C-alpha positions in Angstrom: 18.3 -34.2 -5.6 17.4 -34.5 -9.4 19.4 -33.2 -11.9 16.2 -31.5 -13.4 15.5 -29.6 -10.6 19.0 -28.4 -10.4 19.0 -27.4 -13.9 15.8 -25.4 -12.7 17.7 -23.8 -10.0 20.5 -22.8 -12.7 18.1 -21.3 -15.1 16.4 -19.5 -12.5 19.3 -18.0 -11.1 20.6 -17.0 -14.7 17.6 -15.4 -15.4 18.0 -12.7 -12.4 21.2 -11.5 -14.1 25.0 -11.8 -14.8 26.4 -14.2 -12.1 29.9 -12.9 -12.8 31.4 -9.8 -11.2 32.7 -7.9 -14.3 34.9 -6.0 -12.0 37.1 -9.0 -11.0 35.8 -11.8 -13.5 34.6 -14.0 -10.7 31.6 -16.0 -10.1 30.8 -15.9 -6.2 27.8 -18.0 -5.3 26.5 -19.0 -1.9 24.5 -22.5 -1.6 22.6 -22.6 1.7 20.8 -26.1 2.3 18.6 -27.1 5.4 17.0 -30.4 6.1 14.3 -28.6 8.0 15.4 -29.7 11.1 18.8 -28.4 11.6 20.0 -24.8 10.7 21.3 -24.1 7.1 25.1 -25.1 6.1 26.5 -22.0 3.6 28.9 -22.7 1.2 30.7 -19.7 -0.6 31.5 -21.2 -3.9 34.4 -18.9 -5.8 35.4 -19.8 -9.4 36.4 -18.1 -12.7 33.5 -19.4 -14.9 29.9 -19.9 -14.1 30.3 -23.6 -15.3 32.8 -24.1 -13.1 30.9 -22.4 -10.2 27.7 -24.9 -11.1 29.5 -27.9 -11.3 30.5 -27.3 -7.7 26.6 -26.3 -6.7 25.6 -29.6 -8.5 28.3 -31.6 -6.4 26.9 -30.6 -3.2 23.2 -30.5 -4.2 23.2 -34.3 -6.0 23.3 -36.1 -2.9 20.5 -34.4 -0.7 17.1 -35.2 -0.4 14.4 -33.7 -3.1 12.5 -31.7 -0.3 15.3 -30.0 1.1 15.0 -26.5 1.8 17.9 -24.3 -0.8 18.7 -21.0 -1.4 21.3 -20.0 -3.9 22.5 -16.7 -4.3 24.7 -14.8 -6.6 26.7 -12.0 -5.4 25.8 -9.0 -7.4 27.6 -5.7 -6.0 30.8 -5.8 -3.5 32.0 -2.7 -1.6 35.1 -2.3 0.3 34.8 -0.2 3.3 36.9 0.6 6.5 36.0 -1.6 9.3 35.6 1.6 11.4 32.8 2.7 9.4 30.8 -0.5 9.6 31.4 -0.7 13.4 29.9 3.2 13.5 27.1 2.5 11.2 26.4 -0.7 13.5 26.5 1.9 16.5 24.1 4.4 15.1 21.7 1.7 13.7 18.2 2.6 15.2 16.9 -0.9 15.7 19.0 -4.3 15.9 19.1 -7.3 13.6 18.3 -4.5 10.6 21.7 -4.9 9.0 20.8 -6.3 5.8 23.7 -7.0 3.6 26.4 -9.9 3.6 30.0 -8.9 4.9 33.4 -10.5 4.0 36.6 -10.0 5.9 38.5 -10.6 3.0 38.4 -9.7 -0.6 38.2 -13.6 -1.5 35.3 -14.3 0.4 36.8 -17.2 2.4 35.6 -15.4 5.5 32.0 -14.2 3.8 28.9 -14.2 5.5 25.2 -13.8 4.0 23.2 -11.5 5.7 20.7 -14.0 7.1 24.0 -15.9 8.8 24.6 -12.9 10.7 20.9 -12.3 12.0 20.2 -15.7 12.4 23.0 -16.0 15.0 22.9 -12.6 16.0 26.5 -12.0 15.4 25.8 -8.4 15.8 25.0 -7.5 19.4 23.0 -4.5 21.0 24.6 -2.4 23.4 23.7 -3.1 27.3 21.9 0.1 27.2 19.7 -0.7 24.2 15.8 -0.7 25.0 13.7 -1.8 21.8 11.9 0.8 20.5 13.7 3.8 22.7 17.1 4.6 21.6 19.8 3.2 19.0 21.0 -0.2 19.3 24.6 0.6 19.7 25.4 -2.4 18.1 28.6 -4.4 18.1 30.4 -7.1 16.2 31.1 -10.5 18.2 34.3 -11.3 16.4 35.0 -14.7 18.7 31.5 -15.9 17.9 32.0 -15.3 14.2 35.5 -16.8 14.3 34.1 -19.9 16.2 31.3 -20.0 13.6 33.5 -20.0 10.4 35.8 -22.3 11.9 33.2 -24.8 12.3 31.4 -24.0 8.9 34.5 -24.2 7.0 36.9 -26.5 8.8 39.7 -24.1 9.0 40.8 -21.6 11.8 40.3 -18.0 11.3 42.9 -15.0 11.5 42.0 -12.4 13.9 39.1 -10.9 12.0 39.1 -7.8 14.4 42.5 -6.9 13.0 41.1 -6.3 9.4 41.3 -2.8 8.2 38.6 -3.2 5.9 35.2 -5.3 5.3 33.5 -6.1 2.0 29.6 -5.6 2.2 27.9 -7.4 -0.6 24.3 -7.7 -2.0 22.8 -11.1 -3.7 20.3 -12.0 -6.0 18.9 -15.2 -5.8 16.4 -18.0 -5.2 14.8 -20.5 -3.0 13.3 -24.0 -3.4 11.1 -26.1 -1.0 11.9 -29.1 -3.7 8.4 -28.4 -5.1 8.5 -24.7 -6.5 11.2 -21.9 -7.2 10.5 -18.2 -5.9 12.9 -15.5 -6.9 14.2 -13.6 -3.6 13.5 -10.1 -3.2 16.6 -7.5 -3.7 14.6 -4.1 -2.6 15.8 -2.4 0.1 12.6 -1.9 1.6 12.8 -4.8 4.5 12.0 -7.5 2.0 15.7 -8.4 1.0 16.2 -12.0 0.8 12.6 -12.8 1.2 10.3 -15.0 -1.6 8.8 -12.4 -3.8 5.1 -13.6 -4.0 3.7 -15.5 -7.3 0.3 -16.0 -6.4 -0.6 -13.7 -3.3 -3.7 -15.3 -2.6 -2.5 -19.1 -2.7 0.8 -18.2 -1.0 -0.8 -16.2 2.0 -3.3 -18.9 2.2 -0.5 -22.0 2.4 1.2 -20.0 4.9 -1.8 -19.1 7.3 -2.7 -23.0 7.2 0.8 -23.5 8.5 0.6 -20.6 11.0 -2.4 -22.1 12.5 -1.1 -25.5 13.3 2.1 -23.7 14.5 0.3 -21.6 17.1 -2.0 -24.9 18.2 1.2 -26.6 19.0 2.1 -23.9 21.4 -0.8 -25.1 23.7 0.7 -27.2 26.3 -1.2 -30.3 28.0 -2.5 -28.2 30.5 -3.8 -25.5 28.4 -1.1 -22.6 28.9 0.6 -21.5 25.9 4.4 -21.8 25.4 4.7 -17.9 25.6 7.2 -17.3 23.1 10.9 -17.6 21.8 14.1 -15.4 21.0 15.2 -17.7 18.2 18.2 -15.7 17.4 19.5 -16.4 20.9 18.0 -19.5 21.6 16.0 -18.5 24.6 12.4 -19.7 25.8 10.3 -16.6 27.4 9.0 -17.1 30.6 6.7 -14.2 31.2 3.2 -14.6 30.7 0.1 -12.2 30.0 -3.4 -12.7 30.6 -4.6 -10.5 27.6 -2.2 -12.3 25.2 -3.4 -15.6 26.2 -6.9 -14.9 25.5 -6.5 -12.8 22.4 -4.0 -15.8 21.1 -7.2 -18.1 21.7 -9.4 -15.5 19.7 -7.0 -15.4 16.7 -6.6 -18.9 16.7 -10.4 -19.5 16.4 -10.3 -17.0 13.3 -7.7 -19.4 12.1 -9.6 -22.5 12.6 -12.5 -21.4 10.9 -10.2 -20.0 8.1 -8.4 -23.6 7.8 -11.0 -25.8 8.6 -9.4 -27.8 11.1 -12.0 -28.7 13.5 -9.8 -31.1 15.1 -7.8 -28.4 16.9 -10.8 -26.9 18.6 -10.0 -29.3 21.5 -6.7 -27.7 22.2 -8.8 -24.4 22.3 -11.5 -25.9 24.6 -8.2 -26.8 26.7 -6.7 -23.2 26.5 -9.9 -21.5 27.2 -10.6 -23.6 30.5 -7.1 -23.1 31.7 -7.5 -19.2 31.1 -10.8 -19.2 32.8 -9.5 -21.2 36.2 -6.0 -19.7 36.1 -6.5 -16.4 34.8 -9.8 -15.1 36.0 -11.3 -14.6 39.4 -14.7 -14.3 40.6 -16.2 -12.0 42.9 -19.9 -12.4 43.5 -21.8 -12.8 40.2 -19.0 -10.9 38.4 -15.8 -12.3 36.8 -12.3 -10.6 36.4 -9.1 -11.3 34.2 -6.4 -11.0 36.6 -2.8 -10.4 36.4 -0.3 -11.6 38.4 3.0 -10.2 37.5 6.5 -11.7 38.7 7.2 -8.4 40.1 4.5 -6.1 42.1 0.8 -6.8 42.8 -2.0 -8.5 41.0 -3.9 -6.1 39.0 -7.0 -6.3 36.9 -7.0 -4.6 33.5 -9.8 -3.5 31.2 -7.8 -4.8 28.2 -7.5 -8.3 29.5 -11.2 -8.1 30.3 -12.2 -7.1 26.8 -10.3 -10.1 25.3 -11.8 -12.6 27.9 -15.1 -11.5 26.4 -13.9 -11.5 22.9 -12.3 -14.8 23.2 -15.8 -16.5 24.9 -18.2 -14.7 22.1 -15.4 -16.0 19.1 -15.5 -19.5 20.6 -19.5 -19.5 20.5 -19.6 -17.9 16.8 -17.2 -20.5 15.6 -18.4 -23.6 17.1 -22.1 -22.7 17.8 -21.5 -24.1 21.6 -22.6 -22.0 24.7 -21.0 -23.9 26.9 -19.1 -20.8 28.0 -22.0 -18.3 27.8 -22.5 -17.9 31.4 -18.8 -17.1 32.0 -19.2 -14.3 29.6 -21.8 -12.8 31.2 -20.3 -12.7 34.4 -17.5 -11.1 32.6 -19.6 -8.4 31.5 -20.8 -7.7 34.8 -16.9 -7.1 35.8 -16.9 -4.6 33.1 -19.3 -2.2 35.2 -16.7 -2.2 37.9 -14.3 -0.2 35.5 -16.7 2.6 35.0 -16.9 5.8 36.5 -20.0 7.9 36.8 -18.8 10.2 34.0 -18.9 7.4 31.8 -15.3 7.2 31.4 -13.4 3.9 32.4 -10.5 3.1 34.9 -8.0 1.3 33.2 -6.4 -0.8 35.8 -8.0 -2.2 39.3 -6.4 -3.7 42.1 -7.5 -7.6 43.1 -9.8 -5.6 45.5 -11.3 -3.6 42.9 -9.8 -0.2 44.0 -8.6 2.2 41.3 -4.9 1.1 40.6 -4.5 3.3 37.5 -7.4 5.5 36.0 -5.3 5.7 32.4 -2.9 3.0 31.2 -3.0 2.7 27.4 -5.3 4.6 24.9 -6.6 1.4 23.0 -8.8 -0.1 26.2 -11.7 1.8 25.3 -11.7 0.6 22.0 -11.3 -3.0 23.0 -14.0 -3.1 25.5 -16.7 -1.1 23.1 -15.5 -3.9 20.5 -16.2 -6.6 23.1 -19.4 -5.4 24.4 -20.6 -4.7 20.4 -19.6 -8.4 20.0 -21.4 -9.9 23.2 -24.5 -7.8 22.4 -24.7 -9.6 18.9 -25.0 -13.0 20.7 -27.4 -12.1 23.8 -29.2 -9.2 22.5 -29.3 -8.1 25.9 -30.3 -4.2 26.3 -28.0 -3.8 29.3 -24.9 -4.6 27.2 -26.6 -2.7 24.1 -26.7 0.7 26.7 -23.1 -0.1 27.8 -21.7 -0.5 24.5 -23.4 2.9 23.4 -22.1 4.9 26.3 -18.6 3.6 25.6 -18.9 4.3 22.2 -20.1 7.9 22.9 -17.5 8.6 25.0 -15.3 7.8 22.6 -16.7 10.3 20.0 -16.8 13.0 22.5 -13.3 12.8 23.4 -12.1 12.7 19.5 -10.8 8.8 19.6 -10.6 8.9 16.0 -7.1 11.2 16.6 -5.5 8.0 17.9 -5.2 5.5 15.0 -5.7 2.2 16.9 -6.8 -0.8 15.4 -9.0 -1.5 18.6 -10.7 1.4 17.6 -11.1 0.7 14.0 -12.8 -2.6 14.9 -15.2 -1.1 17.4 -16.4 2.1 14.9 -16.6 -1.1 12.0 -18.7 -3.4 14.3 -20.5 -0.5 16.0 -22.1 -0.4 11.8 -24.0 -3.8 12.9 -25.9 -2.5 15.9 -25.8 1.1 15.5 -26.6 1.7 11.6 -27.5 4.9 11.5 -24.9 6.7 13.8 -22.9 8.8 11.2 -20.6 9.9 14.2 -19.2 6.4 14.8 -18.5 6.1 11.0 -16.9 9.6 11.2 -14.6 8.3 14.0 -13.8 5.3 12.1 -12.8 6.9 9.2 -10.6 9.7 11.0 -8.8 6.6 12.8 -7.5 5.4 9.7 -6.9 8.1 7.4 -5.2 10.5 9.7 -2.4 8.0 9.8 -2.5 6.4 6.3 0.6 8.1 5.0 2.8 6.8 8.1 1.4 3.3 7.8 2.2 3.2 4.0 6.3 4.0 4.7 6.8 1.5 7.5 9.5 -1.0 6.7 8.7 -3.2 9.8 5.5 -5.3 9.3 3.3 -3.6 12.8 0.5 -6.3 12.1 -2.2 -4.2 14.2 -1.5 -1.6 11.0 -3.3 -4.5 8.7 -5.6 -5.1 11.5 -6.9 -1.8 11.0 -7.0 -1.3 7.2 -9.3 -4.6 7.3 -11.8 -3.1 9.4 -11.6 0.2 7.6 -12.1 -1.0 4.2 -15.0 -3.1 5.6 -16.3 0.5 7.2 -16.0 2.2 4.1 -18.2 -0.4 2.3 -20.8 -0.1 4.7 -20.5 4.0 4.5 -20.9 3.7 0.6 -23.9 1.0 1.0 -26.2 2.9 3.8 -25.7 6.2 1.6 -23.5 8.0 3.9 -20.7 8.7 1.1 -20.6 12.2 1.9 -18.4 11.1 4.8 -15.7 9.9 2.3 -15.3 13.1 0.4 -12.5 14.3 1.9 -10.7 11.1 1.8 -8.7 9.3 -0.8 -10.0 5.9 -0.4 -8.9 4.2 -3.9 -5.4 4.8 -2.2 -6.6 3.3 1.2 -7.2 -0.1 -0.7 -3.8 0.4 -2.5 -2.1 0.6 1.0 -4.5 -2.4 2.3 -3.0 -4.6 -0.3 0.7 -3.3 -0.4 0.7 -3.8 3.9 -0.8 -7.6 3.6 1.5 -8.6 1.3 4.7 -6.7 3.0 3.7 -8.1 6.3 4.0 -11.6 5.0 7.3 -10.9 3.5 9.1 -9.2 6.6 7.4 -11.2 9.6 6.7 -14.4 8.6 9.1 -17.3 9.2 8.9 -18.4 5.6 11.5 -21.4 5.0 14.1 -19.2 3.4 14.1 -17.2 6.6 13.4 -20.2 9.1 16.4 -22.1 7.6 19.1 -20.1 9.5 17.7 -20.5 12.8 18.7 -23.3 15.4 15.3 -25.4 14.3 13.8 -24.0 11.1 10.9 -26.7 11.6 10.2 -25.4 15.0 9.7 -21.8 13.8 8.1 -22.2 10.3 4.5 -20.9 10.6 5.5 -18.3 13.3 5.8 -14.8 13.2 8.7 -12.4 14.6 9.8 -9.1 15.4 12.9 -8.6 14.0 14.5 -6.1 16.0 13.8 -8.0 19.3 16.1 -10.8 18.8 13.4 -12.2 16.2 11.4 -12.4 19.0 7.8 -14.9 18.3 5.6 -14.5 21.0 2.1 -15.8 21.1 0.6 -12.4 20.6 3.2 -11.6 17.5 1.5 -14.9 16.0 -2.1 -13.7 16.9 -1.8 -10.1 15.3 -0.3 -11.5 12.2 -3.2 -14.3 12.0 -5.9 -11.9 12.7 -5.0 -9.7 10.3 -3.8 -11.9 7.4 -7.2 -14.1 7.7 -9.5 -11.2 7.3 -7.3 -9.6 4.7 -7.7 -13.0 2.5 -11.3 -13.1 3.5 -12.3 -9.8 2.4 -10.2 -9.2 -0.2 -10.6 -12.5 -2.6 
């Protein structure tokens, strides 16, 4: 690595503040290096002077390639705490992998671990009774796993860590570099700790979206089926599958290809579409149905999957101008009618013989199918599809769907203005859907990418409302504040949900996950639907905001 770059690293770290602990007079730096193919190796450097510490940093950086991924962090705050207090905090933690500080089992940092070392290896395990999103994590410390790791990392056997009466928790300030640019890392305790602070949001979000599009394309196997996902923290591949997520991932991938211009990737999309049609749908007369065949239980036909089948086929035709799947989209529309009750309400789930399995499953199915029907009408100009879309939207208005603050309702309400431009009820429903939950969205630490999707559609809807002289519908809402939250959520989402290099480098195959998106509190799960929601949200944000 060039001396000029190492010098730039030092200047960037020094610009963050004093590197010396004024209480002890010691400098503690953590240097993490990855060649992109292997998990980062972290070295803690302790010295009595900044100069001595940086001499060691220079020695370690000098022989490595210029394009290596490098994090350099200075320990900025240390607190001794009883071990039992840490164990209590972990037990009470609401979500797994949400411990966001470093820990040392000794005051000299011989057994120190960065926060990302802890979470990248999942050294703090959730309790056996933990259910994601349902109860506290009941997390506990895997002392043996940590001791084995420290022995391998440092080449010295560890004492019995479990016998430590105290631990030293610490915070850091630092930088990351990919060899071309240096980013300061966030120190905010809003979920963004240890992730780059965006310098040029438009360019940097766009750069990641191009990598993310390539990531999702790589998940399509030779037969057209996706690799469903991974638990990166536990090195597991997910083996379930889901028809909704298959077609929704195709939809998002088509949006991404339209954004990146990577037309060569369309062949992989066609492969995935054909596999989905062949393996995840059935034909009954002139009607086609998306079918789910779970590992346990009987096959079922879900309204949400039917909607995503239609949306994926419509998006393909929109992006490619290729109508080879147009007849299949109409077959899927004929299947929609089988879900409809005489009252106009939809049954949500059918058995394979089209008998009713569940009249209600989840609240967002109506919004999803309404959006799909509108999109299909825009392609076909078919009166029957128009009537079905209107009937669905009217049902949603009559049953106050605006109170459910769901992204599919937002998509449907916004798209409805293109087909039903004079219907103020649809506009009002879409506005209520967002503003009734805006305070909650603003405060969320987790990314929840569907919230950005909701805001994207609502911002577009607001502009349509204004453009069509329906401003009175906006009088009770703070429109400017929603736009502020919109931008804040987009940048927050990238920071807390993307496998940027400074995060990916702490997992077992950094280059494998770079470009993906994750759910932190589920073993950093990166599943195809995680990726598609992030992609759709960020692409539509960039396209409309800039």
